Each structure stands twice: as C-alpha cells, then as structure tokens.
N, CA, C and O atoms as CSV, one atom per row, in Angstrom:
chain,resi,resn,atom,element,x,y,z
A,1,MET,N,N,123.802,128.974,138.506
A,1,MET,CA,C,122.661,129.634,137.899
A,1,MET,C,C,122.408,129.102,136.496
A,1,MET,O,O,121.263,128.916,136.085
A,2,ASN,N,N,123.502,128.857,135.762
A,2,ASN,CA,C,123.342,128.328,134.402
A,2,ASN,C,C,122.694,126.957,134.390
A,2,ASN,O,O,121.910,126.645,133.494
A,3,THR,N,N,123.016,126.140,135.379
A,3,THR,CA,C,122.426,124.800,135.410
A,3,THR,C,C,120.929,124.871,135.682
A,3,THR,O,O,120.155,124.087,135.134
A,4,LEU,N,N,120.523,125.814,136.531
A,4,LEU,CA,C,119.103,125.977,136.818
A,4,LEU,C,C,118.345,126.403,135.565
A,4,LEU,O,O,117.271,125.877,135.275
A,5,VAL,N,N,118.901,127.346,134.834
A,5,VAL,CA,C,118.278,127.795,133.586
A,5,VAL,C,C,118.224,126.647,132.585
A,5,VAL,O,O,117.245,126.497,131.856
A,6,SER,N,N,119.265,125.851,132.555
A,6,SER,CA,C,119.303,124.698,131.653
A,6,SER,C,C,118.219,123.681,132.015
A,6,SER,O,O,117.554,123.137,131.133
A,7,TYR,N,N,118.045,123.430,133.306
A,7,TYR,CA,C,117.013,122.496,133.743
A,7,TYR,C,C,115.609,122.997,133.397
A,7,TYR,O,O,114.757,122.226,132.955
A,8,VAL,N,N,115.382,124.284,133.601
A,8,VAL,CA,C,114.078,124.868,133.288
A,8,VAL,C,C,113.835,124.814,131.780
A,8,VAL,O,O,112.729,124.507,131.335
A,9,ASP,N,N,114.869,125.112,130.999
A,9,ASP,CA,C,114.747,125.061,129.542
A,9,ASP,C,C,114.425,123.644,129.076
A,9,ASP,O,O,113.554,123.449,128.229
A,10,ASN,N,N,115.121,122.667,129.622
A,10,ASN,CA,C,114.861,121.276,129.247
A,10,ASN,C,C,113.464,120.823,129.665
A,10,ASN,O,O,112.801,120.090,128.932
A,11,ALA,N,N,113.022,121.257,130.834
A,11,ALA,CA,C,111.675,120.895,131.298
A,11,ALA,C,C,110.611,121.524,130.399
A,11,ALA,O,O,109.627,120.873,130.047
A,12,ALA,N,N,110.810,122.782,130.031
A,12,ALA,CA,C,109.844,123.450,129.150
A,12,ALA,C,C,109.806,122.776,127.787
A,12,ALA,O,O,108.733,122.597,127.211
A,13,ARG,N,N,110.951,122.407,127.278
A,13,ARG,CA,C,111.002,121.704,125.992
A,13,ARG,C,C,110.288,120.357,126.080
A,13,ARG,O,O,109.560,119.977,125.162
A,14,ALA,N,N,110.494,119.641,127.173
A,14,ALA,CA,C,109.866,118.324,127.334
A,14,ALA,C,C,108.341,118.454,127.356
A,14,ALA,O,O,107.638,117.663,126.728
A,15,VAL,N,N,107.840,119.446,128.076
A,15,VAL,CA,C,106.387,119.655,128.144
A,15,VAL,C,C,105.854,120.038,126.771
A,15,VAL,O,O,104.807,119.545,126.353
A,16,LEU,N,N,106.566,120.914,126.065
A,16,LEU,CA,C,106.139,121.350,124.746
A,16,LEU,C,C,106.149,120.197,123.745
A,16,LEU,O,O,105.220,120.051,122.950
A,17,VAL,N,N,107.191,119.387,123.784
A,17,VAL,CA,C,107.274,118.236,122.880
A,17,VAL,C,C,106.140,117.257,123.163
A,17,VAL,O,O,105.520,116.738,122.236
A,18,SER,N,N,105.873,117.009,124.424
A,18,SER,CA,C,104.793,116.089,124.783
A,18,SER,C,C,103.439,116.608,124.292
A,18,SER,O,O,102.643,115.849,123.740
A,19,ALA,N,N,103.186,117.888,124.493
A,19,ALA,CA,C,101.913,118.470,124.060
A,19,ALA,C,C,101.788,118.451,122.533
A,19,ALA,O,O,100.721,118.136,122.006
A,20,LEU,N,N,102.855,118.782,121.830
A,20,LEU,CA,C,102.812,118.770,120.373
A,20,LEU,C,C,102.626,117.359,119.822
A,20,LEU,O,O,101.908,117.158,118.843
A,21,ALA,N,N,103.274,116.387,120.456
A,21,ALA,CA,C,103.125,115.001,120.004
A,21,ALA,C,C,101.687,114.519,120.196
A,21,ALA,O,O,101.138,113.837,119.331
A,22,GLN,N,N,101.083,114.870,121.321
A,22,GLN,CA,C,99.687,114.488,121.551
A,22,GLN,C,C,98.752,115.189,120.576
A,22,GLN,O,O,97.780,114.597,120.107
A,23,ALA,N,N,99.041,116.442,120.271
A,23,ALA,CA,C,98.214,117.182,119.311
A,23,ALA,C,C,98.330,116.562,117.925
A,23,ALA,O,O,97.331,116.441,117.218
A,24,ALA,N,N,99.546,116.165,117.527
A,24,ALA,CA,C,99.746,115.541,116.220
A,24,ALA,C,C,98.975,114.222,116.127
A,24,ALA,O,O,98.363,113.919,115.102
A,25,LYS,N,N,99.013,113.454,117.199
A,25,LYS,CA,C,98.288,112.182,117.205
A,25,LYS,C,C,96.784,112.421,117.132
A,25,LYS,O,O,96.075,111.716,116.413
A,26,ALA,N,N,96.294,113.417,117.878
A,26,ALA,CA,C,94.862,113.713,117.870
A,26,ALA,C,C,94.400,114.178,116.483
A,26,ALA,O,O,93.331,113.780,116.019
A,27,VAL,N,N,95.200,115.012,115.829
A,27,VAL,CA,C,94.840,115.485,114.491
A,27,VAL,C,C,94.800,114.312,113.513
A,27,VAL,O,O,93.895,114.217,112.684
A,28,MET,N,N,95.785,113.422,113.615
A,28,MET,CA,C,95.830,112.273,112.714
A,28,MET,C,C,94.631,111.345,112.938
A,28,MET,O,O,93.982,110.927,111.979
A,29,VAL,N,N,94.342,111.029,114.182
A,29,VAL,CA,C,93.239,110.120,114.502
A,29,VAL,C,C,91.901,110.732,114.085
A,29,VAL,O,O,91.049,110.053,113.514
A,30,MET,N,N,91.728,112.019,114.377
A,30,MET,CA,C,90.488,112.687,114.002
A,30,MET,C,C,90.326,112.708,112.480
A,30,MET,O,O,89.232,112.469,111.969
A,31,GLY,N,N,91.405,112.992,111.762
A,31,GLY,CA,C,91.351,113.007,110.303
A,31,GLY,C,C,90.991,111.654,109.722
A,31,GLY,O,O,90.176,111.562,108.804
A,32,VAL,N,N,91.592,110.615,110.249
A,32,VAL,CA,C,91.320,109.262,109.748
A,32,VAL,C,C,89.875,108.864,110.029
A,32,VAL,O,O,89.208,108.275,109.178
A,33,ARG,N,N,89.399,109.188,111.225
A,33,ARG,CA,C,88.006,108.844,111.561
A,33,ARG,C,C,87.005,109.594,110.691
A,33,ARG,O,O,86.017,109.021,110.232
A,34,LEU,N,N,87.268,110.880,110.470
A,34,LEU,CA,C,86.361,111.660,109.628
A,34,LEU,C,C,86.405,111.186,108.176
A,34,LEU,O,O,85.381,111.164,107.494
A,35,TYR,N,N,87.586,110.811,107.712
A,35,TYR,CA,C,87.721,110.310,106.343
A,35,TYR,C,C,87.011,108.961,106.194
A,35,TYR,O,O,86.387,108.691,105.167
A,36,ALA,N,N,87.110,108.123,107.219
A,36,ALA,CA,C,86.450,106.818,107.171
A,36,ALA,C,C,84.930,106.962,107.154
A,36,ALA,O,O,84.232,106.124,106.582
A,37,ARG,N,N,84.419,108.015,107.774
A,37,ARG,CA,C,82.969,108.267,107.776
A,37,ARG,C,C,82.517,109.056,106.552
A,37,ARG,O,O,81.349,109.429,106.443
A,38,ASN,N,N,83.433,109.303,105.644
A,38,ASN,CA,C,83.149,110.041,104.404
A,38,ASN,C,C,82.802,111.504,104.672
A,38,ASN,O,O,82.041,112.109,103.917
A,39,LEU,N,N,83.347,112.068,105.730
A,39,LEU,CA,C,83.105,113.467,106.049
A,39,LEU,C,C,84.240,114.368,105.556
A,39,LEU,O,O,84.112,115.593,105.555
A,40,LEU,N,N,85.349,113.755,105.138
A,40,LEU,CA,C,86.487,114.497,104.590
A,40,LEU,C,C,86.793,113.995,103.190
A,40,LEU,O,O,86.685,112.802,102.905
A,41,SER,N,N,87.173,114.915,102.327
A,41,SER,CA,C,87.614,114.497,100.994
A,41,SER,C,C,89.083,114.069,101.079
A,41,SER,O,O,89.736,114.257,102.106
A,42,ALA,N,N,89.585,113.499,100.003
A,42,ALA,CA,C,90.978,113.054,99.976
A,42,ALA,C,C,91.936,114.236,100.120
A,42,ALA,O,O,92.985,114.114,100.752
A,43,VAL,N,N,91.579,115.366,99.540
A,43,VAL,CA,C,92.425,116.563,99.645
A,43,VAL,C,C,92.472,117.059,101.091
A,43,VAL,O,O,93.535,117.425,101.593
A,44,GLU,N,N,91.325,117.068,101.749
A,44,GLU,CA,C,91.280,117.487,103.151
A,44,GLU,C,C,92.044,116.508,104.037
A,44,GLU,O,O,92.712,116.920,104.985
A,45,MET,N,N,91.949,115.230,103.735
A,45,MET,CA,C,92.688,114.228,104.497
A,45,MET,C,C,94.183,114.423,104.326
A,45,MET,O,O,94.942,114.307,105.288
A,46,ARG,N,N,94.601,114.713,103.126
A,46,ARG,CA,C,96.025,114.953,102.856
A,46,ARG,C,C,96.506,116.172,103.643
A,46,ARG,O,O,97.619,116.172,104.168
A,47,PHE,N,N,95.670,117.209,103.725
A,47,PHE,CA,C,96.013,118.388,104.506
A,47,PHE,C,C,96.153,118.038,105.985
A,47,PHE,O,O,97.095,118.482,106.640
A,48,MET,N,N,95.232,117.255,106.509
A,48,MET,CA,C,95.284,116.869,107.927
A,48,MET,C,C,96.551,116.069,108.229
A,48,MET,O,O,97.214,116.306,109.238
A,49,LEU,N,N,96.883,115.125,107.353
A,49,LEU,CA,C,98.093,114.331,107.564
A,49,LEU,C,C,99.343,115.191,107.439
A,49,LEU,O,O,100.318,114.980,108.160
A,50,GLY,N,N,99.317,116.157,106.530
A,50,GLY,CA,C,100.446,117.072,106.401
A,50,GLY,C,C,100.628,117.925,107.642
A,50,GLY,O,O,101.753,118.169,108.078
A,51,PHE,N,N,99.519,118.378,108.210
A,51,PHE,CA,C,99.578,119.171,109.440
A,51,PHE,C,C,100.112,118.334,110.597
A,51,PHE,O,O,100.921,118.813,111.392
A,52,SER,N,N,99.663,117.095,110.691
A,52,SER,CA,C,100.158,116.190,111.723
A,52,SER,C,C,101.657,115.945,111.549
A,52,SER,O,O,102.406,115.901,112.525
A,53,SER,N,N,102.073,115.790,110.318
A,53,SER,CA,C,103.495,115.585,110.038
A,53,SER,C,C,104.322,116.809,110.421
A,53,SER,O,O,105.432,116.680,110.939
A,54,THR,N,N,103.781,117.985,110.165
A,54,THR,CA,C,104.480,119.219,110.541
A,54,THR,C,C,104.634,119.323,112.055
A,54,THR,O,O,105.681,119.740,112.550
A,55,LEU,N,N,103.597,118.946,112.780
A,55,LEU,CA,C,103.695,118.958,114.242
A,55,LEU,C,C,104.753,117.972,114.723
A,55,LEU,O,O,105.519,118.283,115.635
A,56,ASN,N,N,104.802,116.788,114.120
A,56,ASN,CA,C,105.813,115.805,114.501
A,56,ASN,C,C,107.224,116.290,114.172
A,56,ASN,O,O,108.152,116.060,114.948
A,57,SER,N,N,107.393,116.952,113.042
A,57,SER,CA,C,108.704,117.494,112.677
A,57,SER,C,C,109.153,118.561,113.667
A,57,SER,O,O,110.333,118.658,114.004
A,58,THR,N,N,108.195,119.357,114.125
A,58,THR,CA,C,108.506,120.376,115.122
A,58,THR,C,C,108.953,119.721,116.424
A,58,THR,O,O,109.869,120.209,117.086
A,59,CYS,N,N,108.309,118.620,116.788
A,59,CYS,CA,C,108.712,117.885,117.997
A,59,CYS,C,C,110.153,117.409,117.882
A,59,CYS,O,O,110.941,117.554,118.816
A,60,ILE,N,N,110.485,116.850,116.751
A,60,ILE,CA,C,111.845,116.340,116.536
A,60,ILE,C,C,112.856,117.479,116.588
A,60,ILE,O,O,113.934,117.334,117.164
A,61,ARG,N,N,112.506,118.606,115.987
A,61,ARG,CA,C,113.402,119.763,115.998
A,61,ARG,C,C,113.627,120.270,117.428
A,61,ARG,O,O,114.734,120.681,117.776
A,62,LEU,N,N,112.577,120.239,118.250
A,62,LEU,CA,C,112.713,120.696,119.637
A,62,LEU,C,C,113.532,119.733,120.485
A,62,LEU,O,O,114.125,120.138,121.485
A,63,LEU,N,N,113.569,118.466,120.095
A,63,LEU,CA,C,114.334,117.493,120.870
A,63,LEU,C,C,115.840,117.644,120.668
A,63,LEU,O,O,116.631,117.224,121.513
A,64,ARG,N,N,116.230,118.243,119.549
A,64,ARG,CA,C,117.667,118.431,119.295
A,64,ARG,C,C,118.217,119.467,120.259
A,64,ARG,O,O,117.546,120.448,120.576
A,65,PRO,N,N,119.434,119.249,120.722
A,65,PRO,CA,C,120.026,120.237,121.641
A,65,PRO,C,C,120.335,121.543,120.915
A,65,PRO,O,O,120.530,121.565,119.699
A,66,ARG,N,N,120.375,122.620,121.677
A,66,ARG,CA,C,120.737,123.916,121.114
A,66,ARG,C,C,122.197,123.913,120.694
A,66,ARG,O,O,123.019,123.186,121.253
A,67,ARG,N,N,122.505,124.731,119.709
A,67,ARG,CA,C,123.915,124.809,119.266
A,67,ARG,C,C,124.667,125.878,119.993
A,67,ARG,O,O,125.856,126.076,119.742
C-alpha cells in the first residue's frame, strides 16, 4: 500500500512540476514580448521575471524528495 501511495505522490509531483515549469516559461516569454513592444515598464518587467523565477524555484523545491 505504501508503494502505491508513493507512486501516486511522485506522479502528482511530476505533473505539478511540469505545469509550473510551463507556466514559468509562459510568464517569462510573455513578459519579454510585452517589454520588447514597449507595453511594459522596466519595473513591471522585473516583477514578471521575479514571478517566473519564483515559479521555477517552486519547481526545484518540489523535485526534492520528502524528508
């Protein structure tokens, strides 16, 4: 039973990490495109990159095994 729960936990983590990584990439790409078109200020761009970085950090944290 423990192995089944472990497999489900790992699968859920993998799906979550994949979704968060794609979201981080989308936020970064959208921010860069909007900044290149002069639709975002430098402060807003910095916020977008910070948010993307936070999503990536969360992905890395989820990849670590539980203690």
